[in-house]
PyMOL Python script that loads the backbone (N, CA, C, O; Angstrom):
from pymol import cmd

cmd.read_pdbstr("""\
ATOM      1  N   UNK A   1     166.306 180.480 127.683  1.00  0.00           N
ATOM      2  CA  UNK A   1     166.337 179.101 127.252  1.00  0.00           C
ATOM      3  C   UNK A   1     165.809 178.177 128.357  1.00  0.00           C
ATOM      4  O   UNK A   1     165.076 177.230 128.076  1.00  0.00           O
ATOM      5  N   UNK A   2     166.184 178.456 129.616  1.00  0.00           N
ATOM      6  CA  UNK A   2     165.741 177.604 130.735  1.00  0.00           C
ATOM      7  C   UNK A   2     164.230 177.694 130.927  1.00  0.00           C
ATOM      8  O   UNK A   2     163.581 176.695 131.238  1.00  0.00           O
ATOM      9  N   UNK A   3     163.676 178.876 130.745  1.00  0.00           N
ATOM     10  CA  UNK A   3     162.220 179.047 130.883  1.00  0.00           C
ATOM     11  C   UNK A   3     161.500 178.298 129.768  1.00  0.00           C
ATOM     12  O   UNK A   3     160.511 177.612 130.027  1.00  0.00           O
ATOM     13  N   UNK A   4     161.972 178.418 128.548  1.00  0.00           N
ATOM     14  CA  UNK A   4     161.350 177.719 127.423  1.00  0.00           C
ATOM     15  C   UNK A   4     161.419 176.210 127.618  1.00  0.00           C
ATOM     16  O   UNK A   4     160.458 175.502 127.316  1.00  0.00           O
ATOM     17  N   UNK A   5     162.551 175.710 128.121  1.00  0.00           N
ATOM     18  CA  UNK A   5     162.697 174.274 128.368  1.00  0.00           C
ATOM     19  C   UNK A   5     161.741 173.803 129.467  1.00  0.00           C
ATOM     20  O   UNK A   5     161.127 172.744 129.338  1.00  0.00           O
ATOM     21  N   UNK A   6     161.611 174.575 130.539  1.00  0.00           N
ATOM     22  CA  UNK A   6     160.682 174.221 131.619  1.00  0.00           C
ATOM     23  C   UNK A   6     159.247 174.186 131.101  1.00  0.00           C
ATOM     24  O   UNK A   6     158.482 173.290 131.458  1.00  0.00           O
ATOM     25  N   UNK A   7     158.881 175.142 130.273  1.00  0.00           N
ATOM     26  CA  UNK A   7     157.526 175.154 129.715  1.00  0.00           C
ATOM     27  C   UNK A   7     157.311 173.946 128.802  1.00  0.00           C
ATOM     28  O   UNK A   7     156.251 173.321 128.844  1.00  0.00           O
ATOM     29  N   UNK A   8     158.297 173.617 127.986  1.00  0.00           N
ATOM     30  CA  UNK A   8     158.182 172.472 127.091  1.00  0.00           C
ATOM     31  C   UNK A   8     157.970 171.184 127.875  1.00  0.00           C
ATOM     32  O   UNK A   8     157.231 170.305 127.433  1.00  0.00           O
ATOM     33  N   UNK A   9     158.609 171.064 129.033  1.00  0.00           N
ATOM     34  CA  UNK A   9     158.506 169.864 129.862  1.00  0.00           C
ATOM     35  C   UNK A   9     157.338 169.912 130.852  1.00  0.00           C
ATOM     36  O   UNK A   9     157.101 168.942 131.573  1.00  0.00           O
ATOM     37  N   UNK A  10     156.608 171.027 130.893  1.00  0.00           N
ATOM     38  CA  UNK A  10     155.494 171.150 131.834  1.00  0.00           C
ATOM     39  C   UNK A  10     155.948 171.352 133.267  1.00  0.00           C
ATOM     40  O   UNK A  10     155.207 171.039 134.199  1.00  0.00           O
ATOM     41  N   UNK A  11     157.142 171.865 133.457  1.00  0.00           N
ATOM     42  CA  UNK A  11     157.710 172.061 134.796  1.00  0.00           C
ATOM     43  C   UNK A  11     157.664 173.541 135.179  1.00  0.00           C
ATOM     44  O   UNK A  11     158.695 174.178 135.394  1.00  0.00           O
ATOM     45  N   UNK A  12     156.470 174.056 135.257  1.00  0.00           N
ATOM     46  CA  UNK A  12     156.296 175.449 135.639  1.00  0.00           C
ATOM     47  C   UNK A  12     154.950 175.578 136.333  1.00  0.00           C
ATOM     48  O   UNK A  12     154.146 174.646 136.327  1.00  0.00           O
ATOM     49  N   UNK A  13     154.713 176.729 136.926  1.00  0.00           N
ATOM     50  CA  UNK A  13     153.429 176.990 137.577  1.00  0.00           C
ATOM     51  C   UNK A  13     153.072 178.451 137.388  1.00  0.00           C
ATOM     52  O   UNK A  13     153.935 179.288 137.127  1.00  0.00           O
ATOM     53  N   UNK A  14     151.792 178.743 137.521  1.00  0.00           N
ATOM     54  CA  UNK A  14     151.308 180.119 137.448  1.00  0.00           C
ATOM     55  C   UNK A  14     151.121 180.625 138.867  1.00  0.00           C
ATOM     56  O   UNK A  14     150.786 179.853 139.765  1.00  0.00           O
ATOM     57  N   UNK A  15     151.336 181.915 139.073  1.00  0.00           N
ATOM     58  CA  UNK A  15     151.230 182.456 140.424  1.00  0.00           C
ATOM     59  C   UNK A  15     150.796 183.911 140.406  1.00  0.00           C
ATOM     60  O   UNK A  15     151.096 184.665 139.480  1.00  0.00           O
ATOM     61  N   UNK A  16     150.075 184.281 141.466  1.00  0.00           N
ATOM     62  CA  UNK A  16     149.745 185.685 141.711  1.00  0.00           C
ATOM     63  C   UNK A  16     150.411 186.126 143.011  1.00  0.00           C
ATOM     64  O   UNK A  16     149.882 186.975 143.728  1.00  0.00           O
ATOM     65  N   UNK A  17     151.577 185.546 143.314  1.00  0.00           N
ATOM     66  CA  UNK A  17     152.342 185.954 144.481  1.00  0.00           C
ATOM     67  C   UNK A  17     152.821 184.821 145.361  1.00  0.00           C
ATOM     68  O   UNK A  17     153.754 185.007 146.142  1.00  0.00           O
ATOM     69  N   UNK A  18     152.213 183.653 145.259  1.00  0.00           N
ATOM     70  CA  UNK A  18     152.653 182.511 146.053  1.00  0.00           C
ATOM     71  C   UNK A  18     153.840 181.858 145.343  1.00  0.00           C
ATOM     72  O   UNK A  18     153.794 181.605 144.139  1.00  0.00           O
ATOM     73  N   UNK A  19     154.910 181.588 146.110  1.00  0.00           N
ATOM     74  CA  UNK A  19     156.115 180.971 145.550  1.00  0.00           C
ATOM     75  C   UNK A  19     156.175 179.513 145.980  1.00  0.00           C
ATOM     76  O   UNK A  19     156.129 179.208 147.172  1.00  0.00           O
ATOM     77  N   UNK A  20     156.279 178.620 145.014  1.00  0.00           N
ATOM     78  CA  UNK A  20     156.429 177.191 145.294  1.00  0.00           C
ATOM     79  C   UNK A  20     157.920 176.909 145.423  1.00  0.00           C
ATOM     80  O   UNK A  20     158.695 177.166 144.501  1.00  0.00           O
ATOM     81  N   UNK A  21     158.313 176.373 146.583  1.00  0.00           N
ATOM     82  CA  UNK A  21     159.725 176.119 146.860  1.00  0.00           C
ATOM     83  C   UNK A  21     160.186 174.754 146.371  1.00  0.00           C
ATOM     84  O   UNK A  21     161.325 174.611 145.927  1.00  0.00           O
ATOM     85  N   UNK A  22     159.318 173.748 146.445  1.00  0.00           N
ATOM     86  CA  UNK A  22     159.728 172.399 146.036  1.00  0.00           C
ATOM     87  C   UNK A  22     158.507 171.551 145.723  1.00  0.00           C
ATOM     88  O   UNK A  22     157.473 171.658 146.383  1.00  0.00           O
ATOM     89  N   UNK A  23     158.640 170.711 144.712  1.00  0.00           N
ATOM     90  CA  UNK A  23     157.641 169.703 144.360  1.00  0.00           C
ATOM     91  C   UNK A  23     158.401 168.406 144.162  1.00  0.00           C
ATOM     92  O   UNK A  23     159.397 168.364 143.439  1.00  0.00           O
ATOM     93  N   UNK A  24     157.927 167.341 144.807  1.00  0.00           N
ATOM     94  CA  UNK A  24     158.571 166.048 144.589  1.00  0.00           C
ATOM     95  C   UNK A  24     157.507 164.968 144.458  1.00  0.00           C
ATOM     96  O   UNK A  24     156.429 165.051 145.045  1.00  0.00           O
ATOM     97  N   UNK A  25     157.839 163.965 143.680  1.00  0.00           N
ATOM     98  CA  UNK A  25     156.974 162.800 143.497  1.00  0.00           C
ATOM     99  C   UNK A  25     157.831 161.572 143.745  1.00  0.00           C
ATOM    100  O   UNK A  25     158.867 161.381 143.108  1.00  0.00           O
ATOM    101  N   UNK A  26     157.389 160.750 144.672  1.00  0.00           N
ATOM    102  CA  UNK A  26     158.075 159.489 144.935  1.00  0.00           C
ATOM    103  C   UNK A  26     157.026 158.400 144.975  1.00  0.00           C
ATOM    104  O   UNK A  26     156.131 158.416 145.820  1.00  0.00           O
ATOM    105  N   UNK A  27     157.139 157.456 144.059  1.00  0.00           N
ATOM    106  CA  UNK A  27     156.126 156.420 143.884  1.00  0.00           C
ATOM    107  C   UNK A  27     154.791 157.114 143.604  1.00  0.00           C
ATOM    108  O   UNK A  27     154.659 157.808 142.596  1.00  0.00           O
ATOM    109  N   UNK A  28     153.811 156.937 144.474  1.00  0.00           N
ATOM    110  CA  UNK A  28     152.478 157.519 144.263  1.00  0.00           C
ATOM    111  C   UNK A  28     152.224 158.731 145.166  1.00  0.00           C
ATOM    112  O   UNK A  28     151.089 159.196 145.273  1.00  0.00           O
ATOM    113  N   UNK A  29     153.284 159.244 145.818  1.00  0.00           N
ATOM    114  CA  UNK A  29     153.128 160.337 146.769  1.00  0.00           C
ATOM    115  C   UNK A  29     153.711 161.637 146.226  1.00  0.00           C
ATOM    116  O   UNK A  29     154.853 161.686 145.770  1.00  0.00           O
ATOM    117  N   UNK A  30     152.892 162.692 146.289  1.00  0.00           N
ATOM    118  CA  UNK A  30     153.284 164.028 145.850  1.00  0.00           C
ATOM    119  C   UNK A  30     153.467 164.893 147.089  1.00  0.00           C
ATOM    120  O   UNK A  30     152.610 164.916 147.973  1.00  0.00           O
ATOM    121  N   UNK A  31     154.587 165.604 147.149  1.00  0.00           N
ATOM    122  CA  UNK A  31     154.851 166.537 148.247  1.00  0.00           C
ATOM    123  C   UNK A  31     155.120 167.910 147.655  1.00  0.00           C
ATOM    124  O   UNK A  31     155.809 168.038 146.642  1.00  0.00           O
ATOM    125  N   UNK A  32     154.567 168.943 148.300  1.00  0.00           N
ATOM    126  CA  UNK A  32     154.772 170.324 147.854  1.00  0.00           C
ATOM    127  C   UNK A  32     155.123 171.164 149.071  1.00  0.00           C
ATOM    128  O   UNK A  32     154.508 171.034 150.130  1.00  0.00           O
ATOM    129  N   UNK A  33     156.125 172.034 148.906  1.00  0.00           N
ATOM    130  CA  UNK A  33     156.507 172.965 149.968  1.00  0.00           C
ATOM    131  C   UNK A  33     156.448 174.381 149.415  1.00  0.00           C
ATOM    132  O   UNK A  33     156.955 174.665 148.329  1.00  0.00           O
ATOM    133  N   UNK A  34     155.819 175.261 150.183  1.00  0.00           N
ATOM    134  CA  UNK A  34     155.685 176.661 149.793  1.00  0.00           C
ATOM    135  C   UNK A  34     155.547 177.478 151.069  1.00  0.00           C
ATOM    136  O   UNK A  34     154.510 177.433 151.730  1.00  0.00           O
ATOM    137  N   UNK A  35     156.586 178.223 151.415  1.00  0.00           N
ATOM    138  CA  UNK A  35     156.603 178.944 152.691  1.00  0.00           C
ATOM    139  C   UNK A  35     155.463 179.943 152.846  1.00  0.00           C
ATOM    140  O   UNK A  35     155.022 180.191 153.968  1.00  0.00           O
ATOM    141  N   UNK A  36     154.975 180.524 151.752  1.00  0.00           N
ATOM    142  CA  UNK A  36     153.889 181.499 151.914  1.00  0.00           C
ATOM    143  C   UNK A  36     152.518 180.946 151.513  1.00  0.00           C
ATOM    144  O   UNK A  36     151.599 181.711 151.221  1.00  0.00           O
ATOM    145  N   UNK A  37     152.384 179.621 151.502  1.00  0.00           N
ATOM    146  CA  UNK A  37     151.068 179.011 151.294  1.00  0.00           C
ATOM    147  C   UNK A  37     150.407 178.776 152.644  1.00  0.00           C
ATOM    148  O   UNK A  37     151.033 178.286 153.584  1.00  0.00           O
ATOM    149  N   UNK A  38     149.145 179.131 152.720  1.00  0.00           N
ATOM    150  CA  UNK A  38     148.364 178.894 153.934  1.00  0.00           C
ATOM    151  C   UNK A  38     147.504 177.642 153.815  1.00  0.00           C
ATOM    152  O   UNK A  38     147.231 176.974 154.812  1.00  0.00           O
ATOM    153  N   UNK A  39     147.074 177.321 152.589  1.00  0.00           N
ATOM    154  CA  UNK A  39     146.263 176.125 152.362  1.00  0.00           C
ATOM    155  C   UNK A  39     146.532 175.572 150.979  1.00  0.00           C
ATOM    156  O   UNK A  39     146.616 176.318 150.003  1.00  0.00           O
ATOM    157  N   UNK A  40     146.668 174.255 150.903  1.00  0.00           N
ATOM    158  CA  UNK A  40     146.795 173.536 149.638  1.00  0.00           C
ATOM    159  C   UNK A  40     145.488 172.817 149.355  1.00  0.00           C
ATOM    160  O   UNK A  40     144.794 172.383 150.275  1.00  0.00           O
ATOM    161  N   UNK A  41     145.159 172.693 148.081  1.00  0.00           N
ATOM    162  CA  UNK A  41     144.055 171.838 147.646  1.00  0.00           C
ATOM    163  C   UNK A  41     144.555 170.982 146.491  1.00  0.00           C
ATOM    164  O   UNK A  41     145.252 171.460 145.595  1.00  0.00           O
ATOM    165  N   UNK A  42     144.182 169.703 146.532  1.00  0.00           N
ATOM    166  CA  UNK A  42     144.513 168.775 145.461  1.00  0.00           C
ATOM    167  C   UNK A  42     143.210 168.443 144.747  1.00  0.00           C
ATOM    168  O   UNK A  42     142.242 168.023 145.380  1.00  0.00           O
ATOM    169  N   UNK A  43     143.183 168.631 143.436  1.00  0.00           N
ATOM    170  CA  UNK A  43     141.997 168.388 142.624  1.00  0.00           C
ATOM    171  C   UNK A  43     142.243 167.216 141.681  1.00  0.00           C
ATOM    172  O   UNK A  43     143.374 166.951 141.274  1.00  0.00           O
ATOM    173  N   UNK A  44     141.157 166.517 141.343  1.00  0.00           N
ATOM    174  CA  UNK A  44     141.241 165.505 140.290  1.00  0.00           C
ATOM    175  C   UNK A  44     140.906 166.163 138.964  1.00  0.00           C
ATOM    176  O   UNK A  44     140.509 167.327 138.918  1.00  0.00           O
ATOM    177  N   UNK A  45     141.067 165.412 137.892  1.00  0.00           N
ATOM    178  CA  UNK A  45     140.745 165.935 136.572  1.00  0.00           C
ATOM    179  C   UNK A  45     139.252 166.184 136.395  1.00  0.00           C
ATOM    180  O   UNK A  45     138.849 166.830 135.428  1.00  0.00           O
ATOM    181  N   UNK A  46     138.445 165.696 137.288  1.00  0.00           N
ATOM    182  CA  UNK A  46     136.998 165.930 137.230  1.00  0.00           C
ATOM    183  C   UNK A  46     136.592 167.122 138.105  1.00  0.00           C
ATOM    184  O   UNK A  46     135.401 167.371 138.293  1.00  0.00           O
ATOM    185  N   UNK A  47     137.575 167.862 138.643  1.00  0.00           N
ATOM    186  CA  UNK A  47     137.305 169.043 139.451  1.00  0.00           C
ATOM    187  C   UNK A  47     136.973 168.754 140.903  1.00  0.00           C
ATOM    188  O   UNK A  47     136.680 169.674 141.666  1.00  0.00           O
ATOM    189  N   UNK A  48     137.013 167.497 141.291  1.00  0.00           N
ATOM    190  CA  UNK A  48     136.706 167.123 142.668  1.00  0.00           C
ATOM    191  C   UNK A  48     137.907 167.417 143.567  1.00  0.00           C
ATOM    192  O   UNK A  48     139.048 167.134 143.201  1.00  0.00           O
ATOM    193  N   UNK A  49     137.641 167.989 144.749  1.00  0.00           N
ATOM    194  CA  UNK A  49     138.709 168.207 145.717  1.00  0.00           C
ATOM    195  C   UNK A  49     139.007 166.866 146.385  1.00  0.00           C
ATOM    196  O   UNK A  49     138.131 166.265 147.008  1.00  0.00           O
ATOM    197  N   UNK A  50     140.248 166.406 146.251  1.00  0.00           N
ATOM    198  CA  UNK A  50     140.659 165.126 146.804  1.00  0.00           C
ATOM    199  C   UNK A  50     141.279 165.261 148.184  1.00  0.00           C
ATOM    200  O   UNK A  50     141.198 164.344 149.001  1.00  0.00           O
ATOM    201  N   UNK A  51     141.903 166.416 148.444  1.00  0.00           N
ATOM    202  CA  UNK A  51     142.670 166.571 149.675  1.00  0.00           C
ATOM    203  C   UNK A  51     142.910 168.053 149.907  1.00  0.00           C
ATOM    204  O   UNK A  51     143.002 168.826 148.953  1.00  0.00           O
ATOM    205  N   UNK A  52     143.011 168.453 151.163  1.00  0.00           N
ATOM    206  CA  UNK A  52     143.498 169.788 151.470  1.00  0.00           C
ATOM    207  C   UNK A  52     144.370 169.707 152.708  1.00  0.00           C
ATOM    208  O   UNK A  52     144.237 168.794 153.522  1.00  0.00           O
ATOM    209  N   UNK A  53     145.261 170.674 152.836  1.00  0.00           N
ATOM    210  CA  UNK A  53     146.170 170.716 153.980  1.00  0.00           C
ATOM    211  C   UNK A  53     146.498 172.173 154.274  1.00  0.00           C
ATOM    212  O   UNK A  53     146.691 172.972 153.358  1.00  0.00           O
ATOM    213  N   UNK A  54     146.560 172.507 155.540  1.00  0.00           N
ATOM    214  CA  UNK A  54     146.932 173.847 155.960  1.00  0.00           C
ATOM    215  C   UNK A  54     148.412 173.884 156.315  1.00  0.00           C
ATOM    216  O   UNK A  54     148.962 172.902 156.813  1.00  0.00           O
ATOM    217  N   UNK A  55     149.050 175.013 156.060  1.00  0.00           N
ATOM    218  CA  UNK A  55     150.453 175.184 156.402  1.00  0.00           C
ATOM    219  C   UNK A  55     151.328 175.224 155.173  1.00  0.00           C
ATOM    220  O   UNK A  55     150.828 175.180 154.049  1.00  0.00           O
ATOM    221  N   UNK A  56     152.636 175.308 155.375  1.00  0.00           N
ATOM    222  CA  UNK A  56     153.560 175.484 154.252  1.00  0.00           C
ATOM    223  C   UNK A  56     153.965 174.198 153.518  1.00  0.00           C
ATOM    224  O   UNK A  56     154.711 174.259 152.540  1.00  0.00           O
ATOM    225  N   UNK A  57     153.485 173.042 153.976  1.00  0.00           N
ATOM    226  CA  UNK A  57     153.833 171.782 153.298  1.00  0.00           C
ATOM    227  C   UNK A  57     152.622 170.870 153.218  1.00  0.00           C
ATOM    228  O   UNK A  57     151.749 170.897 154.085  1.00  0.00           O
ATOM    229  N   UNK A  58     152.582 170.065 152.168  1.00  0.00           N
ATOM    230  CA  UNK A  58     151.527 169.062 152.061  1.00  0.00           C
ATOM    231  C   UNK A  58     152.060 167.835 151.357  1.00  0.00           C
ATOM    232  O   UNK A  58     152.977 167.900 150.539  1.00  0.00           O
ATOM    233  N   UNK A  59     151.447 166.704 151.708  1.00  0.00           N
ATOM    234  CA  UNK A  59     151.759 165.429 151.072  1.00  0.00           C
ATOM    235  C   UNK A  59     150.446 164.746 150.743  1.00  0.00           C
ATOM    236  O   UNK A  59     149.523 164.732 151.557  1.00  0.00           O
ATOM    237  N   UNK A  60     150.366 164.182 149.555  1.00  0.00           N
ATOM    238  CA  UNK A  60     149.165 163.466 149.132  1.00  0.00           C
ATOM    239  C   UNK A  60     149.586 162.207 148.388  1.00  0.00           C
ATOM    240  O   UNK A  60     150.436 162.254 147.500  1.00  0.00           O
ATOM    241  N   UNK A  61     148.988 161.094 148.755  1.00  0.00           N
ATOM    242  CA  UNK A  61     149.254 159.833 148.076  1.00  0.00           C
ATOM    243  C   UNK A  61     148.084 159.501 147.160  1.00  0.00           C
ATOM    244  O   UNK A  61     146.941 159.395 147.606  1.00  0.00           O
ATOM    245  N   UNK A  62     148.375 159.342 145.904  1.00  0.00           N
ATOM    246  CA  UNK A  62     147.368 159.037 144.895  1.00  0.00           C
ATOM    247  C   UNK A  62     146.935 157.582 145.039  1.00  0.00           C
ATOM    248  O   UNK A  62     147.771 156.687 145.166  1.00  0.00           O
ATOM    249  N   UNK A  63     145.627 157.353 145.017  1.00  0.00           N
ATOM    250  CA  UNK A  63     145.083 156.003 145.037  1.00  0.00           C
ATOM    251  C   UNK A  63     144.820 155.578 143.598  1.00  0.00           C
ATOM    252  O   UNK A  63     143.956 156.157 142.939  1.00  0.00           O
ATOM    253  N   UNK A  64     145.545 154.577 143.092  1.00  0.00           N
ATOM    254  CA  UNK A  64     145.341 154.164 141.699  1.00  0.00           C
ATOM    255  C   UNK A  64     143.980 153.487 141.510  1.00  0.00           C
ATOM    256  O   UNK A  64     143.388 152.963 142.453  1.00  0.00           O
ATOM    257  N   UNK A  65     143.510 153.515 140.272  1.00  0.00           N
ATOM    258  CA  UNK A  65     142.294 152.803 139.934  1.00  0.00           C
ATOM    259  C   UNK A  65     141.013 153.509 140.304  1.00  0.00           C
ATOM    260  O   UNK A  65     139.967 152.867 140.404  1.00  0.00           O
ATOM    261  N   UNK A  66     141.061 154.820 140.512  1.00  0.00           N
ATOM    262  CA  UNK A  66     139.854 155.569 140.882  1.00  0.00           C
ATOM    263  C   UNK A  66     139.253 156.322 139.692  1.00  0.00           C
ATOM    264  O   UNK A  66     138.367 157.157 139.875  1.00  0.00           O
ATOM    265  N   UNK A  67     139.723 156.038 138.485  1.00  0.00           N
ATOM    266  CA  UNK A  67     139.167 156.678 137.301  1.00  0.00           C
ATOM    267  C   UNK A  67     139.721 158.063 137.023  1.00  0.00           C
ATOM    268  O   UNK A  67     139.219 158.759 136.140  1.00  0.00           O
ATOM    269  N   UNK A  68     140.750 158.481 137.760  1.00  0.00           N
ATOM    270  CA  UNK A  68     141.370 159.782 137.531  1.00  0.00           C
ATOM    271  C   UNK A  68     142.525 159.620 136.546  1.00  0.00           C
ATOM    272  O   UNK A  68     143.192 158.586 136.505  1.00  0.00           O
ATOM    273  N   UNK A  69     142.739 160.658 135.764  1.00  0.00           N
ATOM    274  CA  UNK A  69     143.892 160.619 134.876  1.00  0.00           C
ATOM    275  C   UNK A  69     145.015 161.510 135.391  1.00  0.00           C
ATOM    276  O   UNK A  69     146.181 161.273 135.075  1.00  0.00           O
ATOM    277  N   UNK A  70     144.685 162.531 136.179  1.00  0.00           N
ATOM    278  CA  UNK A  70     145.733 163.376 136.753  1.00  0.00           C
ATOM    279  C   UNK A  70     145.222 164.058 138.019  1.00  0.00           C
ATOM    280  O   UNK A  70     144.031 164.037 138.327  1.00  0.00           O
ATOM    281  N   UNK A  71     146.170 164.665 138.742  1.00  0.00           N
ATOM    282  CA  UNK A  71     145.816 165.536 139.867  1.00  0.00           C
ATOM    283  C   UNK A  71     146.458 166.891 139.607  1.00  0.00           C
ATOM    284  O   UNK A  71     147.393 167.013 138.816  1.00  0.00           O
ATOM    285  N   UNK A  72     145.941 167.892 140.283  1.00  0.00           N
ATOM    286  CA  UNK A  72     146.495 169.247 140.170  1.00  0.00           C
ATOM    287  C   UNK A  72     146.453 169.877 141.554  1.00  0.00           C
ATOM    288  O   UNK A  72     145.484 169.693 142.290  1.00  0.00           O
ATOM    289  N   UNK A  73     147.502 170.623 141.916  1.00  0.00           N
ATOM    290  CA  UNK A  73     147.599 171.238 143.232  1.00  0.00           C
ATOM    291  C   UNK A  73     147.459 172.748 143.091  1.00  0.00           C
ATOM    292  O   UNK A  73     148.085 173.367 142.230  1.00  0.00           O
ATOM    293  N   UNK A  74     146.625 173.333 143.954  1.00  0.00           N
ATOM    294  CA  UNK A  74     146.510 174.784 144.062  1.00  0.00           C
ATOM    295  C   UNK A  74     147.017 175.195 145.430  1.00  0.00           C
ATOM    296  O   UNK A  74     146.760 174.518 146.425  1.00  0.00           O
ATOM    297  N   UNK A  75     147.743 176.314 145.479  1.00  0.00           N
ATOM    298  CA  UNK A  75     148.323 176.836 146.715  1.00  0.00           C
ATOM    299  C   UNK A  75     147.704 178.202 146.995  1.00  0.00           C
ATOM    300  O   UNK A  75     147.781 179.102 146.158  1.00  0.00           O
ATOM    301  N   UNK A  76     147.101 178.359 148.149  1.00  0.00           N
ATOM    302  CA  UNK A  76     146.443 179.602 148.536  1.00  0.00           C
ATOM    303  C   UNK A  76     147.271 180.309 149.601  1.00  0.00           C
ATOM    304  O   UNK A  76     147.558 179.736 150.652  1.00  0.00           O
ATOM    305  N   UNK A  77     147.654 181.552 149.329  1.00  0.00           N
ATOM    306  CA  UNK A  77     148.467 182.316 150.262  1.00  0.00           C
ATOM    307  C   UNK A  77     147.696 183.478 150.857  1.00  0.00           C
ATOM    308  O   UNK A  77     146.465 183.497 150.822  1.00  0.00           O
ATOM    309  N   UNK A  78     148.416 184.446 151.403  1.00  0.00           N
ATOM    310  CA  UNK A  78     147.762 185.604 152.012  1.00  0.00           C
ATOM    311  C   UNK A  78     146.992 186.424 150.985  1.00  0.00           C
ATOM    312  O   UNK A  78     147.394 186.522 149.825  1.00  0.00           O
ATOM    313  N   UNK A  79     145.888 187.007 151.421  1.00  0.00           N
ATOM    314  CA  UNK A  79     145.075 187.830 150.521  1.00  0.00           C
ATOM    315  C   UNK A  79     144.558 187.011 149.361  1.00  0.00           C
ATOM    316  O   UNK A  79     143.980 185.940 149.546  1.00  0.00           O
ATOM    317  N   UNK A  80     144.771 187.525 148.163  1.00  0.00           N
ATOM    318  CA  UNK A  80     144.328 186.833 146.953  1.00  0.00           C
ATOM    319  C   UNK A  80     145.452 186.033 146.293  1.00  0.00           C
ATOM    320  O   UNK A  80     145.286 185.556 145.171  1.00  0.00           O
ATOM    321  N   UNK A  81     146.588 185.881 146.968  1.00  0.00           N
ATOM    322  CA  UNK A  81     147.729 185.180 146.385  1.00  0.00           C
ATOM    323  C   UNK A  81     147.439 183.701 146.177  1.00  0.00           C
ATOM    324  O   UNK A  81     146.910 183.026 147.061  1.00  0.00           O
ATOM    325  N   UNK A  82     147.790 183.211 145.004  1.00  0.00           N
ATOM    326  CA  UNK A  82     147.592 181.804 144.661  1.00  0.00           C
ATOM    327  C   UNK A  82     148.713 181.340 143.747  1.00  0.00           C
ATOM    328  O   UNK A  82     149.410 182.142 143.126  1.00  0.00           O
ATOM    329  N   UNK A  83     148.866 180.022 143.681  1.00  0.00           N
ATOM    330  CA  UNK A  83     149.722 179.392 142.672  1.00  0.00           C
ATOM    331  C   UNK A  83     149.009 178.144 142.195  1.00  0.00           C
ATOM    332  O   UNK A  83     148.371 177.445 142.981  1.00  0.00           O
ATOM    333  N   UNK A  84     149.118 177.865 140.904  1.00  0.00           N
ATOM    334  CA  UNK A  84     148.487 176.709 140.285  1.00  0.00           C
ATOM    335  C   UNK A  84     149.575 175.859 139.663  1.00  0.00           C
ATOM    336  O   UNK A  84     150.267 176.307 138.748  1.00  0.00           O
ATOM    337  N   UNK A  85     149.736 174.632 140.148  1.00  0.00           N
ATOM    338  CA  UNK A  85     150.715 173.727 139.557  1.00  0.00           C
ATOM    339  C   UNK A  85     150.116 173.064 138.319  1.00  0.00           C
ATOM    340  O   UNK A  85     148.897 172.982 138.173  1.00  0.00           O
ATOM    341  N   UNK A  86     150.978 172.602 137.448  1.00  0.00           N
ATOM    342  CA  UNK A  86     150.549 171.890 136.257  1.00  0.00           C
ATOM    343  C   UNK A  86     149.955 170.538 136.652  1.00  0.00           C
ATOM    344  O   UNK A  86     150.305 169.998 137.702  1.00  0.00           O
ATOM    345  N   UNK A  87     149.066 169.983 135.832  1.00  0.00           N
ATOM    346  CA  UNK A  87     148.544 168.640 136.108  1.00  0.00           C
ATOM    347  C   UNK A  87     149.687 167.626 136.204  1.00  0.00           C
ATOM    348  O   UNK A  87     150.669 167.707 135.466  1.00  0.00           O
ATOM    349  N   UNK A  88     149.540 166.680 137.117  1.00  0.00           N
ATOM    350  CA  UNK A  88     150.536 165.615 137.298  1.00  0.00           C
ATOM    351  C   UNK A  88     149.869 164.272 137.024  1.00  0.00           C
ATOM    352  O   UNK A  88     148.831 163.951 137.602  1.00  0.00           O
ATOM    353  N   UNK A  89     150.464 163.514 136.156  1.00  0.00           N
ATOM    354  CA  UNK A  89     149.974 162.180 135.808  1.00  0.00           C
ATOM    355  C   UNK A  89     150.782 161.175 136.625  1.00  0.00           C
ATOM    356  O   UNK A  89     151.908 160.831 136.263  1.00  0.00           O
ATOM    357  N   UNK A  90     150.198 160.707 137.731  1.00  0.00           N
ATOM    358  CA  UNK A  90     150.888 159.827 138.668  1.00  0.00           C
ATOM    359  C   UNK A  90     150.366 158.411 138.445  1.00  0.00           C
ATOM    360  O   UNK A  90     149.169 158.154 138.578  1.00  0.00           O
ATOM    361  N   UNK A  91     151.270 157.498 138.107  1.00  0.00           N
ATOM    362  CA  UNK A  91     150.877 156.120 137.831  1.00  0.00           C
ATOM    363  C   UNK A  91     151.743 155.165 138.642  1.00  0.00           C
ATOM    364  O   UNK A  91     152.893 155.480 138.947  1.00  0.00           O
ATOM    365  N   UNK A  92     151.207 154.009 138.990  1.00  0.00           N
ATOM    366  CA  UNK A  92     152.022 153.015 139.705  1.00  0.00           C
ATOM    367  C   UNK A  92     153.221 152.604 138.869  1.00  0.00           C
ATOM    368  O   UNK A  92     153.152 152.593 137.640  1.00  0.00           O
ATOM    369  N   UNK A  93     154.318 152.268 139.530  1.00  0.00           N
ATOM    370  CA  UNK A  93     155.517 151.807 138.836  1.00  0.00           C
ATOM    371  C   UNK A  93     155.193 150.574 137.988  1.00  0.00           C
ATOM    372  O   UNK A  93     154.401 149.721 138.390  1.00  0.00           O
ATOM    373  N   UNK A  94     155.801 150.498 136.841  1.00  0.00           N
ATOM    374  CA  UNK A  94     155.609 149.331 135.985  1.00  0.00           C
ATOM    375  C   UNK A  94     154.518 149.489 134.952  1.00  0.00           C
ATOM    376  O   UNK A  94     154.330 148.592 134.130  1.00  0.00           O
ATOM    377  N   UNK A  95     153.788 150.593 134.959  1.00  0.00           N
ATOM    378  CA  UNK A  95     152.745 150.783 133.943  1.00  0.00           C
ATOM    379  C   UNK A  95     153.292 151.541 132.762  1.00  0.00           C
ATOM    380  O   UNK A  95     152.564 151.798 131.803  1.00  0.00           O
TER     381      UNK A  95
END
""", "prot")
cmd.dss("prot")
cmd.show_as("cartoon", "prot")
cmd.util.cbc("prot")
cmd.orient("prot")
């Protein structure tokens, strides 16, 4: 039941071995922690790489008004290990 509910709400990720420990959104800032991630990439809905960070944590602040509708985070771990987070629709408060 918990898995079905998470899928219904879009609160899940796909992985080939990388474990995502935490995802948080505060205002326009997204933070992701994953102990076995070596590099994060943040993509826009147009496939453009917006940001990357090395190490087990990353933070990215979305700039509103750039024509993007969502961002998506990919986590790259050892070997071929990866995790793909669901698209996140981040909007300024009050919209």
